[in-house]
C-alpha positions in Angstrom: 31.0 36.7 -104.0 34.1 37.0 -106.0 35.9 40.3 -105.2 38.4 39.9 -107.4 36.4 39.4 -110.7 33.9 42.1 -109.4 36.6 44.7 -109.2 38.5 43.4 -112.5 35.7 45.3 -114.1 37.4 48.7 -112.7 40.9 47.5 -114.6 41.4 48.6 -118.3 42.6 46.5 -121.2 46.2 48.1 -120.6 46.0 46.8 -116.5 46.0 50.4 -115.4 42.7 51.3 -113.1 39.9 52.8 -115.0 37.3 54.5 -113.0 34.0 54.9 -114.5 33.1 58.7 -114.8 31.9 60.4 -111.7 32.8 57.2 -109.2 32.5 57.7 -105.8 32.9 55.2 -102.9 29.1 55.5 -102.5 28.7 54.1 -105.9 31.1 51.1 -105.0 29.4 50.3 -102.0 26.0 50.1 -103.8 27.0 48.1 -106.4 28.4 45.6 -103.8 25.1 46.1 -101.4 22.9 45.4 -104.4 25.3 42.3 -105.5 24.7 41.1 -101.9 20.7 41.3 -102.2 20.8 39.5 -105.6 22.9 36.8 -103.5 19.9 36.7 -100.9 22.5 37.9 -98.5 20.9 41.3 -97.1 20.8 39.7 -93.4 24.4 38.7 -93.0 26.3 40.2 -90.1 27.8 43.5 -91.6 29.3 45.1 -87.6 29.2 43.2 -84.5 29.8 46.5 -82.6 31.0 45.7 -78.9 30.9 47.4 -75.8 32.8 46.8 -72.8 32.4 49.7 -70.5 29.7 47.7 -68.5 30.4 44.1 -68.7 34.0 42.5 -68.8 32.8 40.4 -71.5 31.4 42.8 -73.8 28.0 43.6 -74.9 27.0 43.5 -78.7 25.1 44.8 -81.0 24.9 43.2 -84.6 23.7 45.1 -87.7 22.7 43.0 -90.7 23.9 44.0 -94.3 20.7 46.0 -94.7 20.4 47.6 -91.7 23.8 49.0 -92.0 22.9 50.3 -95.5 19.5 51.6 -93.9 21.2 53.4 -91.2 23.8 55.1 -93.4 20.9 56.7 -95.8 19.0 57.6 -92.7 21.9 59.9 -91.8 22.4 60.9 -95.4 19.1 61.7 -96.1 19.2 63.7 -92.6 22.4 65.5 -93.7 20.9 66.4 -97.2 18.1 68.2 -95.1 20.5 70.5 -92.9 23.7 70.6 -94.8 25.2 71.6 -98.4 26.9 69.5 -100.9 30.8 70.0 -100.1 30.1 71.1 -96.8 32.2 69.7 -93.9 30.7 67.3 -91.0 33.0 66.5 -88.2 32.5 62.9 -86.6 32.9 63.5 -83.1 32.2 59.9 -81.1 34.4 56.7 -79.5 34.4 53.9 -81.7 31.1 52.5 -82.5 29.1 51.6 -85.5 27.2 55.0 -85.1 30.3 56.4 -86.1 30.6 54.8 -89.5 26.9 55.5 -90.2 27.9 59.4 -89.4 31.0 58.9 -92.2 29.5 57.0 -94.8 26.1 59.0 -94.6 28.0 61.9 -95.0 29.4 60.7 -98.1 26.1 59.4 -99.4 24.9 63.0 -98.9 27.8 64.6 -100.9 29.4 66.0 -97.9 32.7 66.0 -96.6 33.2 63.8 -93.3 36.3 65.2 -90.9 37.0 62.1 -88.7 37.6 63.3 -85.1 36.9 61.5 -81.5 35.0 62.1 -78.5 35.9 65.4 -77.0 36.4 63.2 -73.7 39.4 61.7 -75.1 41.9 62.8 -73.0 45.4 64.9 -74.2 43.6 66.2 -77.5 42.2 69.6 -76.5 44.6 71.7 -78.6 44.3 69.6 -81.3 40.5 69.3 -81.3 40.4 73.0 -81.3 42.6 73.6 -84.1 41.0 71.3 -86.7 37.5 72.4 -86.2 38.5 75.8 -86.6 40.7 75.1 -89.4 37.8 73.0 -91.2 35.3 75.6 -90.5 33.0 72.6 -89.1 29.2 74.0 -89.5 27.5 70.3 -88.9 28.8 67.6 -86.1 27.7 64.0 -86.0 28.1 61.8 -83.3 26.1 59.3 -81.0 23.9 58.9 -78.0 26.8 58.4 -76.1 28.7 60.9 -76.7 26.2 63.8 -77.6 26.3 65.4 -73.9 29.9 65.8 -74.1 29.9 66.9 -77.7 27.2 69.7 -77.0 29.6 70.7 -73.6 32.6 71.4 -75.7 30.6 73.8 -77.8 28.4 75.4 -74.9 31.1 78.4 -74.5 30.8 79.4 -78.1 27.8 82.1 -79.1 24.6 80.1 -79.9 25.1 81.6 -83.7 28.6 80.1 -84.1 27.8 76.4 -82.4 27.4 73.9 -85.2 24.5 71.8 -86.2 25.1 68.7 -84.0 23.1 65.5 -85.6 22.5 62.3 -82.9 22.6 59.5 -85.6 21.0 56.8 -83.3 18.1 59.3 -82.8 17.4 58.8 -86.3 14.7 56.7 -88.0 15.3 54.1 -90.3 12.1 55.7 -92.3 14.4 58.6 -93.1 16.2 56.0 -95.4 13.6 56.1 -97.8 14.0 59.9 -98.4 17.4 59.4 -99.8 18.2 60.4 -103.3 22.2 59.7 -104.8 23.7 62.8 -105.7 23.2 63.5 -109.5 26.8 64.7 -111.0 27.1 68.0 -112.2 28.0 68.2 -115.9 31.4 69.2 -116.7 32.9 68.4 -113.0 35.3 65.9 -112.6 33.6 63.8 -109.2 36.7 61.9 -108.9 38.7 65.2 -108.2 36.2 66.3 -105.5 37.1 66.1 -102.3 35.8 62.8 -100.6 36.7 63.7 -96.9 39.6 65.3 -94.6 42.0 63.5 -92.9 43.8 65.9 -90.4 47.3 64.5 -89.4 47.5 63.4 -85.7 50.5 65.3 -84.6 50.7 69.1 -84.1 48.2 70.0 -81.6 49.2 73.8 -82.7 49.2 73.6 -86.6 47.4 70.5 -87.7 47.0 69.9 -91.4 43.9 68.6 -93.4 44.9 66.0 -95.9 42.0 66.6 -98.9 41.3 62.9 -99.8 39.6 62.7 -103.4 36.9 60.5 -104.5 39.8 58.8 -107.1 42.1 58.5 -104.4 39.9 56.5 -101.8 38.5 53.9 -104.5 41.9 53.4 -105.8 43.5 52.9 -102.6 40.7 50.5 -101.5 41.5 48.7 -105.4 45.1 49.0 -104.2 44.3 47.5 -100.5 42.4 44.7 -102.0 44.8 43.7 -104.7 47.6 43.6 -102.4 45.9 41.2 -99.8 43.7 39.6 -102.3 40.4 39.7 -99.6 38.9 36.7 -100.1 35.3 35.9 -98.8 33.8 35.5 -96.5 35.9 37.2 -94.2 36.0 39.0 -90.8 37.9 41.8 -90.0 38.5 42.2 -86.1 39.5 46.0 -85.5 40.1 48.6 -82.3 42.0 50.8 -84.3 40.7 54.4 -83.4 38.5 55.6 -86.4 40.0 59.1 -86.5 43.0 57.5 -87.7 43.6 57.1 -91.2 44.6 53.6 -91.0 41.5 52.9 -88.5 38.8 54.1 -90.6 39.9 53.1 -94.1 39.8 49.6 -92.6 36.5 49.8 -90.9 35.6 51.7 -94.2 36.3 48.7 -96.1 34.5 46.1 -94.2 31.4 48.1 -94.7 31.3 48.8 -98.3 32.6 44.8 -98.9 29.8 43.9 -96.7 31.7 41.7 -94.7 31.8 40.9 -91.0 33.2 44.2 -88.9 34.0 43.4 -85.4 34.6 46.5 -83.6 35.6 48.1 -80.4 37.8 51.0 -78.9 41.1 51.3 -78.3 40.9 51.2 -74.7 38.9 47.9 -74.6 42.4 46.4 -76.4 44.6 48.0 -74.3 42.8 46.6 -71.2 42.5 43.3 -72.1 44.4 42.4 -75.5 42.6 39.0 -74.9 39.8 41.0 -76.3 41.2 41.4 -80.3 42.9 37.9 -79.8 40.1 36.1 -79.1 38.3 37.7 -82.2 41.3 36.0 -84.6 40.6 32.8 -83.2 37.9 30.6 -85.1 34.5 30.0 -83.5 32.6 27.0 -83.7 29.8 28.9 -86.1 32.4 30.4 -88.5 31.6 28.7 -91.9 34.9 26.5 -93.0 36.0 29.0 -95.7 36.3 31.8 -93.3 39.4 34.2 -93.9 40.4 36.7 -91.0 42.2 39.8 -91.5 43.2 42.6 -89.0 45.6 45.8 -88.4 47.5 47.0 -85.9 50.6 48.9 -84.6 53.6 47.2 -83.7 53.2 47.7 -79.7 50.2 45.6 -80.3 52.5 42.5 -80.7 54.1 42.3 -77.4 50.7 43.4 -75.3 48.8 40.8 -76.7 51.5 38.0 -76.3 52.5 39.6 -72.7 48.5 39.6 -71.5 46.5 37.3 -74.1 49.2 34.1 -74.6 47.0 31.0 -73.7 48.2 28.3 -70.9 46.8 25.6 -73.2 47.5 26.2 -77.2 43.8 24.5 -77.8 42.3 27.3 -76.5 42.6 29.4 -79.5 42.4 28.4 -83.5 44.1 30.8 -85.7 43.9 28.4 -88.6 41.6 31.4 -90.5 43.8 34.0 -90.1 44.9 35.3 -93.4 46.4 38.5 -92.8 47.8 40.9 -89.9 49.1 44.2 -91.2 51.4 45.6 -88.8 52.0 49.6 -89.6 51.6 52.6 -87.4 55.3 52.6 -86.5 58.3 50.6 -86.4 58.0 47.0 -86.8 60.4 45.4 -84.1 61.7 41.7 -84.0 61.3 41.1 -80.3 57.5 41.9 -80.9 57.1 39.9 -84.1 59.1 36.9 -82.0 57.0 37.3 -78.8 53.9 37.0 -80.7 54.7 34.0 -82.7 56.1 32.3 -79.9 52.6 33.0 -77.6 50.4 31.9 -80.6 52.2 30.0 -83.0 51.2 26.8 -81.1 47.4 28.0 -81.7 47.8 27.5 -85.4 48.8 30.8 -86.2 50.8 31.2 -89.2 54.0 33.6 -89.1 53.7 35.2 -93.0 50.4 36.2 -92.0 52.1 39.2 -90.1 52.7 41.9 -93.0 54.7 44.7 -92.1 53.7 47.5 -94.0 54.0 51.1 -94.9 51.5 54.0 -96.0 50.8 57.5 -94.8 47.6 59.6 -94.9 48.9 61.8 -97.8 48.9 58.6 -100.2 45.1 58.0 -98.6 46.8 54.7 -96.8 48.8 52.0 -98.2 52.1 52.3 -99.9 53.7 48.9 -99.7 53.0 45.7 -97.5 55.4 42.1 -98.0 53.8 40.0 -100.5 57.0 37.1 -100.5 57.0 34.1 -98.6 59.8 35.5 -96.5 57.4 37.7 -94.4 58.4 38.9 -91.8 61.4 39.9 -93.3 64.2 41.1 -90.9 67.8 42.3 -92.0 70.4 43.7 -89.7 72.4 46.8 -91.4 75.7 48.4 -90.5 75.4 51.2 -88.3 78.4 53.1 -89.9 76.9 52.7 -93.1 73.1 53.9 -92.4 75.0 57.0 -91.1 76.5 57.5 -94.4 73.4 57.0 -96.0 74.2 53.4 -97.3 72.1 49.7 -96.5 74.8 47.0 -95.7 73.5 43.8 -93.9 75.8 43.2 -90.9 75.8 40.7 -88.0 74.9 42.2 -85.0 73.7 45.8 -86.9 70.5 47.8 -86.4 68.0 45.2 -87.3 64.9 46.6 -89.8 61.6 45.0 -90.7 61.2 44.7 -94.5 57.9 46.6 -95.8 57.7 44.4 -98.7 56.8 46.1 -102.3 55.1 49.2 -103.4 51.7 48.5 -104.5 50.3 48.3 -107.5 49.1 51.1 -109.9 51.4 53.6 -108.6 54.7 54.8 -109.2 57.7 54.8 -106.4 61.0 56.1 -106.1 63.9 56.7 -103.7 65.0 60.2 -104.2 68.2 62.2 -103.3 66.5 65.1 -102.1 69.8 66.8 -100.5 71.3 67.2 -103.6 70.0 66.1 -107.1 66.8 65.2 -106.6 68.0 62.0 -108.6 66.4 58.8 -108.2 68.7 56.5 -106.0 69.6 53.2 -106.8 69.2 49.7 -104.7 71.0 50.2 -101.1 71.1 54.0 -100.9 69.0 56.0 -98.5 66.8 58.7 -99.6 63.1 60.4 -98.9 60.5 58.1 -100.3 58.4 59.2 -103.2 55.3 58.4 -104.5 52.9 59.2 -107.6 49.7 57.9 -108.5 46.0 58.2 -108.4 46.1 57.1 -104.4 47.7 60.5 -103.8 45.6 63.2 -102.0 45.2 66.4 -103.5 46.9 68.4 -100.8 46.5 70.5 -97.6 43.4 72.5 -97.1 43.9 76.1 -97.6 47.7 75.7 -97.5 49.1 76.2 -100.9 52.5 76.5 -100.0 53.1 73.4 -98.3 50.8 71.5 -101.1 53.4 72.8 -103.3 56.1 71.5 -101.8 54.6 68.5 -100.4 52.7 67.0 -103.6 54.0 69.1 -106.5 57.8 67.9 -106.7 59.5 67.3 -109.6 62.0 64.3 -109.7 65.5 64.7 -111.6 67.3 61.7 -113.3 65.6 58.2 -113.1 66.3 54.3 -113.2 63.2 53.2 -113.6 61.2 53.4 -117.1 58.0 55.2 -117.6 58.3 57.3 -114.4 56.3 60.6 -114.8 58.3 64.1 -114.2 56.1 66.2 -112.0 53.8 65.9 -109.2 55.5 63.6 -106.6 54.5 63.4 -103.3 57.3 63.7 -100.8 56.4 61.3 -97.7 59.2 63.1 -95.4 60.2 59.4 -94.9 63.8 58.4 -95.5 64.0 54.3 -96.9 65.9 52.4 -98.9 65.4 49.6 -101.4 67.3 46.5 -101.2 66.9 42.9 -102.9 63.1 44.2 -103.6 62.4 45.0 -100.1 61.3 48.4 -98.9 62.9 49.2 -95.4 62.2 52.8 -93.4 65.4 54.0 -92.2 64.0 57.3 -90.3 61.9 60.4 -91.0 62.8 63.8 -92.5 60.3 65.5 -90.8 61.6 64.1 -86.7 58.1 62.6 -86.1 58.2 61.0 -82.7 56.0 58.0 -83.1 55.4 55.9 -79.7 52.7 53.1 -79.4 51.1 53.8 -83.0 50.6 58.1 -82.2 52.5 60.5 -83.9 53.6 63.6 -81.8 55.2 66.7 -83.5 58.5 67.1 -81.0 58.2 70.8 -81.3 54.6 70.4 -79.3 56.1 68.0 -76.8 59.2 70.5 -76.3 56.5 73.6 -76.1 55.3 71.3 -73.2 58.5 70.5 -71.3 59.0 74.4 -71.1 56.1 75.1 -69.9 55.6 72.7 -67.3 59.1 74.2 -65.3 60.8 77.4 -64.5 64.1 74.8 -64.3 64.2 74.4 -68.0 65.7 77.0 -70.2 63.5 78.8 -72.9 64.0 77.4 -76.3 66.6 74.4 -75.2 64.5 71.4 -75.0 65.3 68.5 -78.0 62.4 65.7 -78.0 63.0 63.0 -80.2 62.7 59.1 -80.5 65.3 56.2 -80.2 64.8 52.4 -81.2 63.6 50.4 -78.4 63.2 46.7 -78.1 59.1 46.6 -78.8 58.1 50.6 -79.5 60.0 53.8 -80.1 61.5 55.5 -76.7 60.8 59.3 -76.2 63.9 60.9 -74.8 63.8 64.7 -74.0 66.9 66.7 -73.4 66.6 69.8 -71.6 69.2 72.8 -70.6 68.6 74.1 -67.3 67.5 77.7 -67.0 70.4 80.4 -65.8 71.0 80.1 -62.6 69.2 76.8 -61.8 71.3 73.7 -60.6 71.2 69.9 -60.6 69.6 69.9 -57.5 66.4 70.6 -58.8 66.4 68.7 -61.3 64.3 65.7 -59.7 61.5 67.8 -59.1 61.3 69.4 -62.7 61.7 65.9 -64.2 58.3 65.2 -61.9 56.6 67.9 -63.3 57.5 67.2 -67.1 56.7 63.6 -66.9 53.4 64.6 -65.7 52.8 67.6 -68.1 54.1 65.4 -71.5 51.9 62.2 -70.2 48.9 64.4 -69.4 49.4 66.5 -72.4 50.5 64.0 -74.9 49.6 60.4 -73.8 53.1 59.6 -73.9 55.7 59.2 -71.1 58.9 60.1 -71.6 61.5 57.0 -70.7 64.7 59.6 -70.4 64.7 63.0 -69.2 67.7 64.8 -69.1 69.4 68.1 -68.2 72.2 69.6 -69.2 73.8 72.8 -68.3 73.3 75.9 -71.0 74.7 75.4 -74.3 74.8 71.3 -73.8 72.2 70.8 -76.6 73.4 70.4 -80.3 72.1 73.1 -82.5 72.4 73.7 -86.3 74.6 76.6 -87.3 71.4 78.7 -87.5 70.7 78.0 -84.0 68.2 75.4 -84.4 67.5 72.2 -82.4 69.4 69.4 -84.0 66.9 66.5 -82.9 68.7 64.1 -85.4 72.2 65.0 -84.2 70.7 65.0 -80.4 69.5 61.7 -81.1 72.7 60.2 -82.5 75.0 61.6 -80.1 72.6 60.1 -77.2 72.2 56.7 -78.7 76.0 56.5 -79.2 76.7 57.5 -75.5 74.4 55.0 -74.8 75.5 51.9 -76.7 79.0 52.9 -75.2 77.7 52.8 -71.8 76.1 49.3 -72.5 79.8 47.7 -73.4 
């Protein structure tokens, strides 16, 4: 199946995306499924669902193209019986085929899936409750393995307030026969309708539901295909959490394209990185023209190199690997070098590694490197960076290129502190995007939606840029010699091991962990490490406390942060009252504190 030829029908004579009226992801999926049937490929493997809970080598359940389509339609038919179009459906399960049947089934039924996770997953209790309340979920989809935990999660609610719980693997295939596609309503713009809600993975106290429309999702799928040039037959090994935007969209692409998706859980990878590495390697029964694609956060590079490097390079054959997207967190040169050193002799081409940039507010992908220089690293002068400029300098701060913006999207680096004008190459500003892949806003948050998605740009350098409805990503970046570099975050997000953490949440946990800490006098921030960002916590001692209590307080803080947020602070420092930098308004100045900490650490290493 030539994907490029199939998707070319969605490109107009002017080269822009031109989706048919009322086009949705289910319509795209059904179109490709029928093409598979006509080609006699209904029995081809679509999903290999791995379970490592009972056996170290794993137990696999396979689903053919037709079986996957049948299971999706069975879920959709049942959801259509118990739910109403537009109603929100929480997907609460660990990574599994049933998760994807539930997600896609909700789309096929015209309901709005909200990708979440198994309630047993540690460190997410507050976030899960806040999301369920915010989304006003009335139906929950899970599987047999997660059903007990899901029921227990809602057990304390009065019976009338509990959502309807649907266990995917208890549904008979025969239900699929009663599925009917959603008929479009005259006068309604189906593309602008809500497709799914992607909740931000950071703040446990204040999560925001990003509204992904049908147009945004289909557009982003086409953009990803154009950027990566998918070639079939292909295999996608993935352990990314399906509640994460990168995880769910990568998996959905595998399902929709009808190609082989090898699926397992994040903990399975962390416990034994070899499980992912083995699935990158060519198997004896693989077709000669196989193409392998995968997607990981940066920390997986070092973990794989450390624990899965072969004693004999011939143990693996990576000649079929076309692309490994590296995103979710800053891509580091030590991580890339370690990965290539470990697996290069097994046929892994360095250029398959593609540092990339994206975010939920743009559905997923914004930029990826399509040059043959990838993965490209440049060292930038520290003082120039602090001054808002990117100047290459030996011995400076190494940064990975995230390549070039995807097609069919407007992109600009903007001076948001003063003029809102587009900045020239080499100058640092906030990344703004505009296009069909951009989300519609945040659920029930008009002010935040206006501030993020409806910005007006000032003077521009590129020709033909629109004036209004620019999405401000909250990320700082710079374009130099045609490459995008991410230099920082406006929103002060702490990103460690691929997970977003809002500093105010961590700071609240620190204050609650020990009376040794002064109220509202904590700064949590991340600084670059060799492989992943390092979480640093500065805390002022409470009035009357002295340094003798620092050690006990540090133990309590480390335990609380690790338990509640799933990340361990690398450094916890205590100061006297007033020792933490604040803004003129009295707010904790996290970036100032981070800069001082880095300078102090750098000076101490000389």
